[in-house]
ZAMARGU-4260 file (C-alpha; in steps of 0.2 Angstrom, whole numbers, plus 5000, padded with zeros to 4 digits):
<rodrens>
0) 4604/5194/5151 | 4617/5207/5149 | 4614/5217/5164 | 4631/5215/5173 | 4641/5220/5157
5) 4628/5236/5155 | 4631/5239/5173 | 4651/5234/5177 | 4660/5235/5158 | 4666/5251/5150
10) 4654/5258/5136 | 4670/5257/5124 | 4667/5238/5121 | 4664/5236/5102 | 4661/5218/5096
15) 4648/5213/5109 | 4638/5226/5102 | 4637/5217/5084 | 4635/5199/5092 | 4623/5203/5106
20) 4624/5185/5115 | 4635/5176/5129 | 4646/5164/5121 | 4653/5150/5131 | 4662/5137/5121
25) 4671/5136/5105 | 4678/5120/5095 | 4687/5124/5078 | 4676/5136/5067 | 4661/5135/5079
30) 4655/5146/5094 | 4643/5140/5106 | 4632/5152/5117 | 4629/5149/5136 | 4611/5142/5130
35) 4619/5130/5118 | 4616/5140/5102 | 4628/5136/5088 | 4637/5149/5077 | 4648/5148/5063
40) 4664/5158/5064 | 4669/5169/5049 | 4678/5181/5060 | 4692/5171/5069 | 4693/5183/5083
45) 4699/5197/5070 | 4712/5184/5065 | 4719/5179/5081 | 4713/5162/5078 | 4720/5155/5063
50) 4722/5138/5070 | 4705/5135/5077 | 4695/5137/5094 | 4703/5124/5107 | 4715/5116/5094
55) 4716/5099/5101 | 4734/5097/5094 | 4739/5115/5102 | 4728/5113/5119 | 4738/5095/5122
60) 4755/5104/5122 | 4748/5119/5133 | 4740/5106/5145 | 4755/5094/5146 | 4765/5110/5152
65) 4754/5116/5164 | 4752/5099/5172 | 4771/5100/5178 | 4772/5117/5188 | 4782/5125/5173
70) 4786/5144/5172 | 4773/5154/5167 | 4780/5173/5167 | 4798/5176/5169 | 4800/5193/5161
75) 4813/5190/5145 | 4823/5176/5156 | 4831/5162/5146 | 4816/5148/5147 | 4814/5130/5141
80) 4798/5136/5132 | 4806/5151/5124 | 4822/5140/5118 | 4809/5128/5111 | 4799/5142/5101
85) 4815/5151/5095 | 4823/5135/5088 | 4806/5129/5081 | 4802/5146/5073 | 4819/5147/5065
90) 4821/5129/5059 | 4804/5127/5053 | 4799/5144/5047 | 4814/5155/5044 | 4827/5144/5035
95) 4816/5136/5024 | 4812/5152/5017 | 4830/5158/5018 | 4825/5172/5030 | 4838/5179/5042
100) 4830/5189/5056 | 4833/5191/5074 | 4818/5188/5085 | 4813/5202/5098 | 4799/5196/5110
105) 4789/5213/5114 | 4774/5216/5124 | 4760/5205/5120 | 4750/5215/5108 | 4753/5219/5089
110) 4753/5238/5094 | 4767/5236/5105 | 4779/5226/5091 | 4774/5241/5079 | 4780/5254/5093
115) 4795/5244/5094 | 4797/5243/5074 | 4796/5263/5073 | 4806/5267/5087 | 4821/5255/5081
120) 4820/5262/5063 | 4822/5279/5069 | 4835/5274/5080 | 4845/5266/5065 | 4843/5281/5053
125) 4843/5296/5065 | 4828/5301/5055 | 4810/5304/5063 | 4798/5303/5049 | 4789/5288/5045
130) 4779/5285/5029 | 4762/5275/5031 | 4747/5271/5019 | 4731/5278/5019 | 4719/5263/5024
135) 4732/5255/5035 | 4728/5251/5052 | 4743/5248/5065 | 4736/5250/5081 | 4729/5262/5095
140) 4745/5266/5105 | 4751/5285/5100 | 4765/5280/5089 | 4755/5266/5080 | 4740/5277/5079
145) 4749/5289/5072 | 4751/5277/5057 | 4734/5273/5057 | 4720/5282/5047 | 4704/5278/5050
150) 4696/5295/5059 | 4686/5287/5072 | 4702/5277/5079 | 4713/5294/5078 | 4700/5304/5087
155) 4702/5293/5102 | 4720/5298/5105 | 4716/5316/5109 | 4732/5324/5105 | 4743/5328/5089
160) 4747/5313/5081 | 4764/5318/5072 | 4780/5313/5062 | 4769/5302/5049 | 4767/5306/5032
165) 4752/5297/5024 | 4752/5292/5006 | 4741/5282/4994 | 4740/5264/4993 | 4741/5255/4977
170) 4723/5256/4968 | 4720/5273/4975 | 4710/5281/4961 | 4718/5292/4949 | 4735/5289/4958
175) 4751/5280/4954 | 4756/5275/4971 | 4774/5270/4968 | 4777/5285/4955 | 4770/5296/4970
180) 4781/5289/4982 | 4797/5293/4971 | 4791/5310/4967 | 4790/5314/4987 | 4807/5307/4988
185) 4818/5314/4973 | 4809/5331/4971 | 4818/5344/4982 | 4802/5354/4983 | 4790/5340/4988
190) 4791/5348/5007 | 4793/5329/5014 | 4809/5325/5024 | 4817/5308/5020 | 4808/5295/5033
195) 4817/5283/5043 | 4804/5269/5038 | 4790/5265/5026 | 4778/5253/5036 | 4762/5244/5028
200) 4751/5229/5028 | 4752/5218/5012 | 4734/5216/5012 | 4725/5231/5022 | 4713/5222/5032
205) 4704/5236/5042 | 4705/5246/5028 | 4694/5235/5016 | 4704/5220/5011 | 4716/5229/4999
210) 4728/5217/4991 | 4745/5225/4985 | 4751/5217/4970 | 4768/5208/4970 | 4774/5222/4959
215) 4769/5234/4971 | 4779/5227/4984 | 4794/5223/4974 | 4794/5242/4969 | 4794/5247/4989
220) 4808/5236/4992 | 4818/5244/4978 | 4814/5262/4982 | 4818/5258/5001 | 4835/5250/4995
225) 4838/5265/4984 | 4836/5279/4998 | 4842/5269/5013 | 4823/5267/5021 | 4818/5254/5033
230) 4805/5244/5025 | 4794/5236/5038 | 4778/5225/5035 | 4765/5223/5047 | 4759/5205/5045
235) 4748/5205/5063 | 4732/5200/5054 | 4735/5194/5036 | 4750/5183/5042 | 4753/5166/5053
240) 4746/5158/5036 | 4730/5168/5033 | 4736/5173/5015 | 4739/5156/5009 | 4757/5158/5013
245) 4766/5160/5031 | 4772/5177/5028 | 4760/5186/5016 | 4774/5194/5008 | 4782/5178/5001
250) 4771/5177/4986 | 4781/5194/4980 | 4798/5186/4982 | 4804/5201/4995 | 4811/5201/5012
255) 4807/5217/5022 | 4819/5225/5036 | 4808/5221/5049 | 4792/5210/5052 | 4779/5214/5064
260) 4769/5198/5070 | 4756/5196/5083 | 4738/5190/5084 | 4739/5169/5079 | 4758/5168/5083
265) 4753/5163/5100 | 4743/5148/5091 | 4729/5148/5104 | 4724/5165/5107 | 4736/5168/5118
270) 4744/5186/5119 | 4761/5187/5110 | 4769/5200/5099 | 4785/5198/5091 | 4796/5208/5079
275) 4808/5201/5066 | 4823/5212/5064 | 4838/5211/5050 | 4852/5207/5062 | 4862/5223/5057
280) 4848/5234/5062 | 4847/5225/5080 | 4853/5240/5091 | 4841/5242/5104 | 4852/5243/5122
285) 4846/5232/5134 | 4828/5235/5140 | 4827/5250/5128 | 4811/5243/5124 | 4805/5234/5138
290) 4788/5226/5146 | 4784/5215/5160 | 4774/5202/5149 | 4788/5199/5135 | 4789/5180/5144
295) 4771/5173/5142 | 4777/5156/5142 | 4760/5147/5138 | 4762/5157/5122 | 4779/5152/5118
300) 4772/5134/5120 | 4756/5136/5110 | 4767/5146/5096 | 4779/5131/5094 | 4764/5119/5093
305) 4755/5130/5081 | 4772/5132/5070 | 4773/5111/5071 | 4753/5110/5066 | 4755/5123/5052
310) 4769/5113/5043 | 4763/5094/5046 | 4746/5098/5041 | 4752/5108/5025 | 4739/5123/5029
315) 4747/5134/5015 | 4740/5121/5003 | 4724/5120/5011 | 4720/5138/5012 | 4725/5142/4994
320) 4712/5127/4990 | 4698/5133/4999 | 4702/5152/4993 | 4696/5146/4978 | 4679/5140/4984
325) 4678/5156/4992 | 4683/5167/4976 | 4671/5157/4966 | 4657/5158/4977 | 4658/5176/4976
330) 4661/5176/4958 | 4645/5165/4954 | 4634/5168/4970 | 4636/5187/4974 | 4643/5197/4960
335) 4628/5194/4950 | 4616/5201/4962 | 4621/5219/4956 | 4634/5225/4945 | 4640/5239/4957
340) 4646/5225/4968 | 4665/5224/4969 | 4676/5211/4979 | 4694/5209/4985 | 4704/5196/4993
345) 4717/5184/4995 | 4720/5168/5005 | 4708/5167/5019 | 4704/5186/5019 | 4690/5192/5008
350) 4677/5208/5006 | 4663/5212/4996 | 4661/5231/4995 | 4645/5238/4995 | 4650/5257/4995
355) 4644/5260/4976 | 4626/5254/4983 | 4624/5259/4999 | 4638/5258/5012 | 4626/5254/5027
360) 4622/5237/5018 | 4636/5229/5025 | 4634/5230/5043 | 4616/5226/5039 | 4623/5210/5032
365) 4632/5207/5048 | 4616/5210/5057 | 4606/5197/5046 | 4621/5185/5047 | 4620/5185/5065
370) 4603/5180/5065 | 4606/5166/5055 | 4620/5161/5067 | 4634/5167/5058 | 4649/5179/5063
375) 4655/5191/5051 | 4662/5209/5051 | 4665/5224/5042 | 4679/5234/5037 | 4685/5248/5024
380) 4679/5266/5021 | 4663/5270/5027 | 4662/5251/5034 | 4656/5247/5018 | 4665/5231/5015
385) 4658/5214/5022 | 4673/5204/5027 | 4676/5184/5026 | 4689/5177/5036 | 4686/5160/5045
390) 4699/5151/5054 | 4712/5142/5042 | 4706/5124/5051 | 4687/5126/5044 | 4682/5111/5035
395) 4674/5111/5017 | 4657/5107/5023 | 4658/5120/5037 | 4664/5134/5025 | 4651/5130/5011
400) 4637/5130/5023 | 4644/5148/5031 | 4645/5153/5013 | 4625/5149/5011 | 4621/5158/5027
405) 4632/5173/5022 | 4623/5173/5004 | 4606/5173/5012 | 4610/5187/5023 | 4616/5198/5007
410) 4599/5194/4999 | 4590/5199/5015 | 4600/5216/5017 | 4598/5220/4999 | 4580/5217/4998
415) 4579/5231/5013 | 4588/5243/5002 | 4576/5241/4986
</rodrens>
């Protein structure tokens, strides 16, 4: 079945090794293999399918656009599709939240927008260093990889990854993270230069579903204001509604200087990445951060439809309500299994941590879940965290069915560990 992939595709492939089946169709929160087997999706393509597979509302907009010989790629030229996206994004997302950002259309992946953010922060401040957090994941290109901390990813760079200081994230055992940051910046013997920027995910996804508190985010905003540091929030995976708010930082009542957006911003799984920039920081010269695919018109069309779908269907309220279903299930069905289990999460991103029992249990749960036709993933230190992040459009019935399968998988995995 897999001969053509083994023969022709690079060994670097990864997700397919966890889910050894040939997929063909996908509808909302369900995937179907080539032989018609059904799987429930608790991964949402790493958060790039927030609005469900083949969302009919978004698909209709794209098909209508395709039916009329409309432009597909035009670099960064002015187009009707881009005009509609920018206007919709501003009127339905930014203005109601009191946000004033310029939108920079980057290359089609999140890591490209991260590169743009750190370049622009350095250009504005004339400083070279950036602070990032242990447990953070920001991408695989070299600038973004320097910000990322997991060992396997960093080893793939094969060159020194420099000009970044990694600092403890909130919740690091034995560390007052904000206090440590203040010491680094205020002590003239800390040995660390004043950075151009501080970048973080408000919820570290690949780092193990580590949720920054409102107070932590507010403290970072205050520190950055005091020291003239550009504050960058990476909202690639936890953004686009996954936290229960469209932007994950809304809950804290703070606004960063830049926001990195990708994954689900294209609405339909189409590649797209943008950088939101405070107007006074928008100083790149024309073409100073360039790329052929800054003008994927289908992504603009899908993104416009996704924004309308999100607002019209009040997905923020739906996610907050269903998040209670997930958390109650974890508390009542999973935590009693072993007192060493812990969990963390918000909205539609949750993690069950097995590190104090046996880190290998999490990937064993993924295998057991897959055998039962549920797609899940691992994250965190030693890949010890079982990750739950379905599409935002999942029904109550399918969510509860998937959680039931997940419980069976966890029971089976833990039984093997006894």
